[in-house]
Wavefront OBJ file of the C-alpha trace (Angstrom):
o trace
v 0.000 0.000 0.000
v 1.320 3.467 -0.857
v 2.070 6.143 1.722
v -0.694 8.329 0.285
v -3.306 5.684 1.136
v -2.225 5.419 4.779
v -3.338 7.748 7.552
v -0.205 8.721 9.463
v -0.046 10.008 12.989
v 0.386 13.767 13.288
v 4.161 13.583 13.436
v 4.344 16.865 11.514
v 2.028 18.762 13.888
v 3.164 22.381 14.387
v 5.379 23.406 17.275
v 3.166 24.570 20.129
v 3.495 26.587 23.294
v 3.520 23.495 25.495
v 4.529 19.846 25.182
v 4.800 16.810 27.427
v 7.241 14.003 26.682
v 6.116 10.857 28.476
v 8.279 7.702 28.434
v 6.814 4.568 30.009
v 7.746 0.928 30.505
v 5.254 -1.923 30.182
v 4.936 -3.848 33.456
v 4.459 -7.546 34.157
v 0.955 -6.942 35.481
v -1.684 -9.438 34.341
v -3.162 -8.427 30.988
v -0.704 -5.505 30.715
v -0.090 -6.020 27.003
v -3.800 -6.273 26.255
v -4.469 -3.083 28.222
v -1.703 -1.286 26.312
v -3.098 -2.521 22.990
v -6.625 -1.359 23.769
v -5.398 2.033 24.995
v -3.247 2.623 21.920
v -6.182 1.653 19.725
v -8.269 4.338 21.434
v -5.686 7.138 21.204
v -7.620 8.877 18.435
v -10.761 8.876 20.589
v -8.841 10.142 23.632
v -7.364 12.909 21.507
v -10.758 13.968 20.194
v -12.152 13.993 23.712
v -9.522 16.543 24.766
v -9.058 18.564 21.566
v -12.792 19.321 21.277
v -12.454 21.586 24.325
v -10.508 24.104 22.260
v -10.265 23.469 18.532
v -7.820 26.346 18.137
v -5.274 24.877 20.553
v -3.535 22.609 17.979
v -3.711 19.552 20.234
v -1.893 16.435 19.028
v -0.412 13.274 20.490
v 2.103 11.044 18.731
v 2.671 7.502 20.029
v 6.008 5.701 19.711
v 6.577 2.012 20.436
v 9.965 0.696 21.548
v 11.901 -2.233 20.157
v 11.541 -4.479 23.197
v 7.722 -4.500 23.125
v 7.000 -4.029 19.418
v 6.368 -7.714 18.736
v 4.080 -8.233 21.749
v 2.112 -5.005 21.357
v 1.577 -4.947 17.591
v 1.942 -8.652 16.621
v 3.103 -7.318 13.263
v 6.412 -7.421 11.355
v 9.058 -5.132 12.833
v 10.182 -1.936 11.115
v 13.397 -2.750 9.272
v 15.648 -0.424 11.306
v 13.970 -0.630 14.725
v 16.372 -1.594 17.516
v 17.283 -0.265 20.966
v 19.163 3.028 21.084
v 22.893 2.263 20.747
v 25.092 4.137 23.206
v 27.689 6.283 21.439
v 30.908 6.581 23.418
v 33.330 9.277 22.353
v 36.702 10.088 23.858
v 35.112 12.722 26.131
v 31.317 12.400 26.048
v 28.813 9.541 25.795
v 25.326 9.416 24.339
v 23.765 7.116 26.928
v 21.167 4.458 26.161
v 18.173 4.306 28.504
v 15.049 2.103 28.581
v 11.618 2.974 27.272
v 8.740 0.943 25.821
v 6.215 3.676 25.000
v 6.562 7.345 24.111
v 3.735 9.855 24.119
v 4.615 13.209 22.551
v 1.737 15.418 23.679
v 1.441 18.922 22.207
v -0.904 21.876 22.521
v -1.022 25.639 22.695
v -2.523 25.109 26.154
v -0.717 23.358 28.980
v -4.010 22.308 30.600
v -5.003 20.260 27.539
v -1.699 18.367 27.692
v -2.337 17.737 31.383
v -5.900 16.532 30.839
v -4.924 14.165 28.037
v -2.106 12.691 30.124
v -4.491 12.212 33.065
v -7.015 10.308 30.956
v -4.234 8.332 29.263
v -2.683 7.186 32.550
v -6.113 6.282 33.929
v -6.633 4.067 30.900
v -3.215 2.388 31.140
v -3.366 1.878 34.911
v -0.940 -0.699 36.276
v 0.056 -1.828 32.780
v 2.802 0.815 32.740
v 5.397 2.444 34.969
v 6.833 5.927 34.553
v 10.409 6.225 33.298
v 10.507 9.934 32.483
v 8.093 12.833 32.227
v 9.377 16.148 30.881
v 7.227 19.226 30.415
v 8.529 21.571 27.741
v 7.644 25.120 26.752
v 8.259 27.400 23.806
v 10.880 29.993 24.688
v 10.553 33.402 22.998
v 11.012 33.103 19.204
v 11.588 29.311 19.215
v 14.944 29.557 21.018
v 16.624 27.063 23.287
v 17.850 28.069 26.732
v 21.319 28.641 25.280
v 19.809 31.595 23.427
v 19.847 30.235 19.854
v 16.946 29.560 17.478
v 16.293 25.801 17.376
v 14.987 23.712 14.487
v 16.055 25.989 11.622
v 17.136 23.027 9.474
v 13.730 21.310 9.624
v 12.228 20.304 6.273
v 9.240 22.323 5.052
v 6.405 21.777 2.605
v 6.585 18.711 0.334
v 9.968 17.765 1.813
v 8.382 16.904 5.188
v 6.768 13.521 4.360
v 9.752 12.452 2.264
v 12.026 13.141 5.235
v 10.021 11.635 8.069
v 7.544 9.023 6.771
v 8.510 5.486 5.776
v 7.397 4.669 2.229
v 7.303 1.545 0.042
v 10.843 0.569 1.063
v 9.282 -1.037 4.186
v 5.792 -2.040 3.127
v 4.626 -3.344 6.526
v 5.017 0.046 8.245
v 4.319 2.576 5.495
v 3.399 5.968 6.934
v 5.319 5.441 10.164
v 8.339 7.300 11.482
v 11.416 6.522 13.580
v 11.830 8.631 16.721
v 14.904 9.282 18.842
v 14.635 11.196 22.116
v 17.393 12.555 24.341
v 17.025 14.723 27.430
v 19.930 17.196 27.663
v 20.770 19.378 30.655
v 22.831 22.536 30.134
v 25.630 24.129 32.103
v 24.335 27.658 31.647
v 26.905 29.174 33.993
v 29.740 27.753 31.920
v 28.034 28.723 28.665
v 27.547 32.289 29.853
v 31.299 32.702 30.342
v 31.809 32.417 26.582
v 31.705 35.472 24.353
v 28.891 35.595 21.787
v 31.392 34.955 18.976
v 32.607 31.784 20.722
v 29.054 30.546 21.194
v 28.276 31.258 17.546
v 31.334 29.315 16.399
v 30.168 26.305 18.433
v 26.588 26.436 17.109
v 27.387 27.483 13.535
v 24.872 30.344 13.429
v 24.720 33.923 14.617
v 22.902 34.359 17.918
v 20.853 37.472 17.235
v 19.560 36.944 13.710
v 20.146 33.190 13.166
v 22.315 33.572 10.057
v 24.160 30.392 9.077
v 27.948 30.609 9.283
v 30.261 29.027 6.733
v 31.545 25.530 7.446
v 35.142 25.243 8.601
v 37.354 24.039 5.776
v 39.128 21.605 8.108
v 39.567 20.732 11.775
v 36.931 21.534 14.398
v 33.401 21.615 12.985
v 30.351 23.416 14.391
v 27.233 21.725 15.750
v 25.371 22.768 12.610
v 27.922 21.062 10.373
v 28.188 17.871 12.438
v 24.395 17.533 12.514
v 24.159 17.774 8.710
v 24.066 14.270 7.222
v 24.935 13.309 3.650
v 25.316 9.909 2.021
v 28.330 8.818 -0.011
v 26.885 10.495 -3.109
v 26.510 13.872 -1.410
v 22.711 13.680 -0.946
v 21.619 15.508 2.217
v 19.024 13.952 4.521
v 16.780 15.955 6.840
v 14.997 15.020 10.047
v 12.174 16.840 11.823
v 13.121 18.214 15.239
v 10.409 19.177 17.729
v 12.842 20.088 20.516
v 11.536 21.915 23.573
v 13.258 23.747 26.422
v 12.472 22.603 29.952
v 13.739 23.498 33.394
v 13.346 25.210 36.723
v 15.426 28.224 37.744
v 14.628 27.492 41.367
v 16.245 24.062 41.219
v 18.958 25.156 38.805
v 17.853 22.776 36.047
v 17.996 23.994 32.446
v 17.715 21.762 29.427
v 16.531 20.840 25.966
v 14.448 17.786 25.166
v 15.625 16.572 21.778
v 13.095 14.639 19.710
v 13.863 13.763 16.117
v 11.504 12.152 13.607
v 12.998 10.455 10.566
v 12.110 8.155 7.692
v 15.564 6.606 8.142
v 16.865 5.821 11.624
v 20.453 5.643 10.379
v 20.382 9.387 9.661
v 19.921 10.291 13.343
v 22.370 7.636 14.458
v 25.044 8.924 12.094
v 24.415 12.454 13.343
v 25.063 11.317 16.927
v 28.193 9.436 15.874
v 29.552 12.625 14.309
v 28.638 14.718 17.349
v 30.011 12.435 20.059
v 33.006 10.861 18.302
v 33.876 13.789 16.086
v 34.418 14.273 12.376
v 37.329 14.162 12.023
v 37.518 11.652 14.922
v 38.572 13.208 18.197
v 37.033 16.612 17.499
v 33.643 16.161 19.135
v 30.780 18.656 18.997
v 31.851 21.384 21.441
v 28.215 21.937 22.375
v 28.524 18.695 24.370
v 30.983 20.417 26.702
v 27.961 22.389 27.973
v 25.046 19.986 27.280
v 24.902 16.503 28.805
v 22.427 13.810 27.689
v 20.631 12.059 30.544
v 18.567 9.737 28.342
v 18.631 8.148 24.911
v 15.804 6.000 23.547
v 14.517 4.919 20.139
v 10.889 4.351 19.161
v 8.803 3.829 16.055
v 5.603 5.804 15.510
v 3.331 3.512 13.474
v 0.629 4.926 11.273
v -2.658 5.954 12.852
v -4.273 3.209 10.794
v -2.032 0.591 12.430
v -2.751 1.957 15.926
v -6.506 1.900 15.346
v -6.237 -1.711 14.223
v -4.762 -2.874 17.519
v -8.277 -3.042 18.964
v -9.537 -5.564 16.420
v -8.611 -8.638 18.455
l 1 2 3 4 5 6 7 8 9 10 11 12 13 14 15 16 17 18 19 20 21 22 23 24 25 26 27 28 29 30 31 32 33 34 35 36 37 38 39 40 41 42 43 44 45 46 47 48 49 50 51 52 53 54 55 56 57 58 59 60 61 62 63 64 65 66 67 68 69 70 71 72 73 74 75 76 77 78 79 80 81 82 83 84 85 86 87 88 89 90 91 92 93 94 95 96 97 98 99 100 101 102 103 104 105 106 107 108 109 110 111 112 113 114 115 116 117 118 119 120 121 122 123 124 125 126 127 128 129 130 131 132 133 134 135 136 137 138 139 140 141 142 143 144 145 146 147 148 149 150 151 152 153 154 155 156 157 158 159 160 161 162 163 164 165 166 167 168 169 170 171 172 173 174 175 176 177 178 179 180 181 182 183 184 185 186 187 188 189 190 191 192 193 194 195 196 197 198 199 200 201 202 203 204 205 206 207 208 209 210 211 212 213 214 215 216 217 218 219 220 221 222 223 224 225 226 227 228 229 230 231 232 233 234 235 236 237 238 239 240 241 242 243 244 245 246 247 248 249 250 251 252 253 254 255 256 257 258 259 260 261 262 263 264 265 266 267 268 269 270 271 272 273 274 275 276 277 278 279 280 281 282 283 284 285 286 287 288 289 290 291 292 293 294 295 296 297 298 299 300 301 302 303 304 305 306 307 308 309 310 311 312 313 314
């Protein structure tokens, strides 16, 4: 079946004022898998129940399923690239691998709608799941991260979006789905603030005030922007869709960015992380990592909405 004939989840929903990133594990409770299946099959109904309260609030929820429970939850062939997140160990920094069976990426212009959906969702799942991580994000000024730079500039737009993030006929069993990688980064803002603006810009690869892209270095140390740009051996560039959100609490001294990347090809994100943490050339890691530490790293697959709805058929 072609991608056009499949109803995908709203993986390309617009960036909103608020988002909740909910990572859960499936427990050994009796009938846990069946309860998860029935809840996932009713996600569209749960979403409608919440979104109807304010149709202008751009509510959306995307569901991701992890490698360890894919077979039991879906009872369908696995996506070709789906596997647990591989830790990436560089000479200085490590992209850690952490557990996670289910991801719910909940988005809205209103924080209360995210809260209400999560409440109804957790009531439905009950003892079938246990919480691994819950992060509440917010939009910061003109889509900036807490380091002060505009985030997500390289996202695909228009017709390039589905070609970048939705699996097509190359994996017929999961057409219309998308691979997801999440990482929760915490920032050393005090250390970052000691750098001059020009030093920060050299690390990021863009100007801070007006977000103008800087030229790539001809050799040696590369910027974050350059290391996160992925090309194949023929020079074809591949994009992913980032829906990153800042999170934190000044009172507790926590400041961070929740990275979430959607991609048609999981290898694109994995190669990006290899370049960041190991360096390209090797040994010259992404200097942003000297100020941003990943606490989590998990891979999921967001099946099509059609596949999710079908989980309630047996």
